[in-house]
C-alpha positions in Angstrom: 133.0 118.1 112.0 133.4 120.9 109.5 131.2 123.2 109.5 132.6 125.7 106.9 132.3 126.2 103.1 135.8 124.9 100.9 137.5 128.0 99.2 136.3 126.4 95.8 132.5 126.4 97.1 133.1 130.2 98.6 134.6 130.4 94.8 131.5 129.9 93.6 129.2 131.8 95.6 131.2 134.7 94.8 131.1 134.1 91.3 127.3 133.9 91.5 127.1 136.7 94.0 128.9 138.8 91.2 126.4 137.8 88.3 123.5 138.7 90.0 125.1 142.1 90.9 126.4 143.1 87.8 122.2 142.2 86.5 119.6 142.8 89.4 120.2 146.0 90.9 117.1 147.9 92.2 116.4 149.4 88.8 117.3 147.0 86.7 114.9 144.9 88.4 112.3 147.9 88.4 112.6 148.2 84.6 112.4 144.1 84.0 109.0 144.2 86.0 108.3 146.7 83.6 108.9 145.3 80.4 106.6 142.4 80.5 109.4 140.1 79.5 109.3 136.5 81.0 113.2 136.5 82.5 115.8 138.1 81.6 117.7 137.0 78.7 121.4 138.6 79.2 121.2 137.7 82.7 120.7 133.8 81.6 123.0 134.2 79.0 125.8 134.6 81.1 124.9 132.1 83.7 125.0 129.5 80.6 128.7 131.1 79.9 129.6 130.9 83.2 128.4 127.5 84.0 125.4 127.8 86.3 123.4 125.7 84.1 125.0 122.6 84.3 126.2 122.9 88.4 125.2 119.7 89.3 125.0 117.7 86.4 128.3 115.1 86.4 131.1 116.1 84.1 130.9 113.0 82.3 126.9 114.5 81.1 129.0 118.2 79.8 128.3 119.5 83.7 130.1 120.6 86.3 130.1 117.9 88.4 128.5 119.9 91.5 126.6 118.8 94.8 123.6 120.5 96.1 125.7 122.4 98.4 127.2 124.1 96.0 123.4 124.8 94.1 122.1 126.0 98.0 125.3 128.7 98.1 123.6 129.1 94.1 120.4 129.6 94.4 120.5 131.7 97.9 122.5 134.6 95.6 119.4 134.8 93.1 117.1 134.6 96.0 119.1 137.5 97.4 118.8 139.4 93.9 115.2 138.5 93.5 117.2 137.7 90.3 114.1 136.9 87.4 115.5 133.9 86.0 113.9 129.8 86.1 117.9 128.9 87.3 116.8 125.9 89.5 114.2 124.2 87.1 116.8 123.7 84.4 119.8 122.9 86.8 117.4 120.5 87.9 115.6 119.3 84.4 119.1 119.3 83.4 120.2 116.8 86.3 117.3 114.4 86.0 117.9 114.0 82.1 121.5 112.8 82.9 120.7 110.5 85.7 118.1 108.8 84.2 116.7 109.4 80.9 117.8 107.4 78.1 120.5 107.6 76.0 118.6 109.1 72.9 116.9 112.0 74.6 119.6 112.8 76.9 121.4 113.7 73.6 118.5 115.9 72.0 118.2 117.2 74.8 120.9 117.8 77.4 123.7 120.0 75.6 120.7 122.5 74.7 119.5 122.7 78.5 123.6 123.0 79.6 123.6 125.7 76.8 120.7 127.8 77.7 119.4 127.1 73.7 116.2 125.0 75.4 114.0 125.8 78.4 112.6 123.5 80.3 110.0 124.0 82.9 109.2 121.5 85.4 105.6 121.0 87.7 105.4 118.6 91.0 103.0 121.3 92.7 100.3 118.2 91.7 102.0 115.3 94.3 100.9 117.5 97.3 97.3 119.2 95.9 94.4 118.3 97.7 93.1 116.3 94.8 96.1 114.9 94.1 97.6 114.2 90.4 95.2 115.7 87.5 97.4 113.9 85.4 97.3 110.9 84.0 99.5 109.0 82.8 98.0 105.0 80.6 100.7 102.5 79.1 99.8 102.1 75.5 100.6 99.9 72.6 103.4 102.8 71.8 104.4 103.9 75.1 101.8 106.3 77.0 99.0 108.4 77.1 98.5 111.3 78.5 95.8 112.7 80.0 94.6 115.1 82.0 95.8 119.0 83.1 98.9 120.6 85.0 98.1 123.9 86.8 100.3 126.9 86.6 103.5 125.5 84.8 105.7 128.7 84.7 107.3 129.5 81.5 105.0 126.7 80.0 104.5 129.4 76.6 108.2 129.8 76.7 109.9 126.5 77.3 110.3 123.7 75.2 110.6 120.3 77.3 108.8 119.6 80.4 109.6 117.0 83.5 105.6 116.8 85.0 104.4 114.3 87.5 101.4 112.0 86.2 99.5 109.2 88.3 99.6 106.0 87.0 98.0 102.2 87.7 101.3 102.1 90.2 101.9 105.5 91.7 102.7 108.3 90.7 105.7 108.7 88.2 107.5 110.9 85.9 107.5 112.5 82.2 109.9 114.1 80.1 107.3 116.2 77.6 108.1 118.0 74.9 106.1 121.1 74.3 106.3 121.9 70.9 104.4 118.3 70.1 100.9 119.1 68.6 97.7 118.4 70.6 98.9 120.4 74.3 96.4 123.1 74.6 98.3 126.0 76.8 96.0 128.8 79.1 98.1 131.3 79.8 98.5 132.7 83.8 100.9 135.0 85.8 102.1 133.8 88.9 102.3 135.8 92.3 105.9 137.0 91.7 104.8 137.6 88.0 106.4 135.3 86.1 104.9 133.8 83.7 103.4 130.3 83.6 100.6 128.0 82.0 98.2 125.6 82.4 99.1 122.7 79.9 96.0 120.2 79.1 96.7 116.9 77.6 93.9 114.5 75.8 95.0 111.2 74.6 98.4 112.6 74.0 101.2 109.7 72.8 104.3 109.5 74.0 106.8 107.1 73.8 107.6 104.6 76.0 111.5 106.1 76.9 109.9 109.4 77.6 108.4 108.2 80.9 111.3 108.2 83.2 111.8 105.4 86.8 110.0 105.2 89.6 112.7 106.0 91.8 113.6 109.4 89.5 110.7 111.1 91.9 111.6 110.9 94.9 115.1 111.9 93.4 113.8 115.4 91.8 111.7 116.1 94.6 114.0 116.4 97.6 116.3 118.6 95.4 113.2 120.6 94.3 112.5 121.1 98.1 116.1 121.9 98.8 116.0 124.7 95.6 113.0 126.2 97.2 114.4 126.1 100.4 117.7 128.0 99.0 115.8 130.7 97.2 113.7 131.7 100.4 117.1 131.5 103.1 118.3 134.2 99.7 114.8 136.4 99.8 114.6 135.9 103.4 117.9 137.4 104.5 118.3 140.1 102.4 114.6 141.0 103.1 115.5 141.0 106.6 118.9 142.5 106.1 117.0 145.5 104.4 114.9 146.4 106.7 117.7 146.4 109.3 119.1 149.4 107.0 115.7 151.3 106.8 114.4 151.1 110.4 118.3 152.4 111.5 117.6 155.0 109.3 114.6 155.8 109.1 113.8 159.0 112.4 110.7 159.0 114.6 110.2 160.7 117.3 113.5 162.2 117.1 114.9 158.9 117.3 115.8 156.1 114.7 112.5 153.5 115.2 115.3 150.6 115.3 115.6 151.1 118.6 112.3 151.2 119.2 111.2 147.7 121.8 108.5 146.4 118.9 111.2 146.9 116.0 113.9 144.8 117.8 112.0 141.7 118.7 110.5 141.5 115.8 113.6 142.1 114.4 114.9 138.9 116.4 112.3 137.1 115.9 113.2 137.1 112.0 117.0 136.8 112.2 115.8 133.4 114.7 113.7 131.7 111.7 116.3 132.8 108.8 119.1 130.6 110.9 117.0 128.1 111.9 115.7 127.3 107.8 119.9 127.8 107.1 120.4 125.0 110.0 117.8 122.5 107.9 118.8 123.6 104.7 122.2 122.7 105.5 121.9 119.7 106.8 119.0 118.4 104.1 122.0 119.4 101.2 124.2 117.4 103.0 122.4 114.5 103.4 121.5 114.7 99.6 125.2 115.1 98.8 126.1 112.5 101.3 123.4 110.0 99.9 122.2 109.3 102.9 118.2 109.3 103.7 116.9 113.0 102.8 112.7 112.7 102.9 112.1 114.0 106.5 114.9 116.2 106.1 113.5 118.0 102.9 110.4 118.2 104.4 111.4 119.8 107.7 113.4 122.3 105.5 110.1 123.2 103.2 108.7 123.5 106.5 111.1 126.3 107.8 111.0 128.0 104.1 107.5 128.5 104.1 106.9 129.6 108.0 110.3 131.7 107.8 109.7 133.3 104.4 105.5 134.1 105.8 107.1 135.1 109.1 109.8 137.7 107.2 108.0 138.8 104.4 105.4 140.1 106.5 107.3 141.6 109.6 109.7 143.3 107.2 106.2 144.9 105.4 105.0 146.2 108.6 108.4 147.8 109.7 108.5 149.8 106.7 105.5 150.9 107.4 103.6 152.3 104.4 106.5 151.9 102.3 106.5 148.3 102.6 103.3 148.9 100.6 104.3 151.2 98.1 104.9 148.5 94.5 107.7 151.5 93.5 109.9 150.7 96.6 112.2 147.5 95.7 110.8 146.1 99.0 107.6 144.9 98.1 109.3 142.8 95.5 110.6 140.4 98.4 107.3 139.7 100.0 105.8 138.7 96.0 108.7 136.2 95.9 108.4 134.3 99.2 104.8 133.9 99.0 105.3 132.3 95.7 108.0 130.0 97.1 106.0 129.7 100.7 103.4 127.6 97.9 105.2 125.7 95.6 105.5 122.5 95.9 103.0 122.8 99.1 102.8 125.4 101.6 102.5 124.5 105.4 100.0 122.4 105.6 101.3 120.2 103.2 104.5 120.1 104.3 103.6 118.8 108.1 101.1 116.6 106.1 103.6 114.7 104.3 106.2 114.7 106.7 103.4 113.1 109.2 102.8 110.5 107.2 106.3 110.3 106.5 107.0 109.7 110.2 104.2 107.1 110.1 106.1 104.8 108.5 107.6 101.5 110.4 110.7 102.1 108.7 111.5 105.6 110.1 111.9 105.1 113.6 115.7 105.9 114.2 115.8 107.4 111.3 117.8 110.8 112.1 116.2 114.1 110.1 
């Protein structure tokens, strides 16, 4: 077995790390948070120029033709720098359009998404909401009618395109929605990690038939979205722990570094174990996705560890920083905010375990590897 990354994969990770480092020093990120901007446009343009917006789009469609392992390495670096750009949503929106959308929609949107000229968002959170999807789609003579609400869609005011899950008579489906179309009410808000969002309210909005993606697009997108969340959480948690170790080795109490205290050492070790468990399940998931293997169970296992690891590492790191962990002028609090937001995206621990349990209970999953 080969557990190492290829030279090309390492080059992609190094390139992503370099791009994020150029735009996301602690001072730069602090300035951005104080600016009131939605996302870092300078960094966004740089990501487009380096081809990272179309990383997992096939070369025939204008992308780089890479897989989820390369996507994972890129997003891990974004998480390490808590870089304020909607990278994974743009990448997955472009990828799902390239793979499943009708030719006219691909022609209208794909090049704009890969170049960063248009912004896309997506929301699958209703799939794990306690009350289910609040957006419904019903067939009409000329396509579909959208009715209902999608809550807290990231950057919905700024985006021109959205991929949304809606309930239909035959089960949930994905729909491509032009957010510039009239008749969509947008109620603005802000997410935990300061990213702007908005509720989208639809009242019998007419869309064309080709704006409904095939049924198989939902599981394809959902599994990759879970991998993206886990990759970001891996980066956030690993950097959070690295900074905590650095801080505790320099913080002196009773004439010695607090890292030498047994309690600090034990909590740091627990954090390291959680991070490595997340890393292992995430690598397994991305390998299965790239190999075309069944990955529904693996996706939920990775997301479970992303939620558990993120919660435990972020809180332990804040505690080990003492009062500095509560100081919003000190960088470590941003990792807590990001970790909490990622933990709850696409369902928290309870939702992850419920979906995983339902999957395990299916007769066809007997003997399937996670």
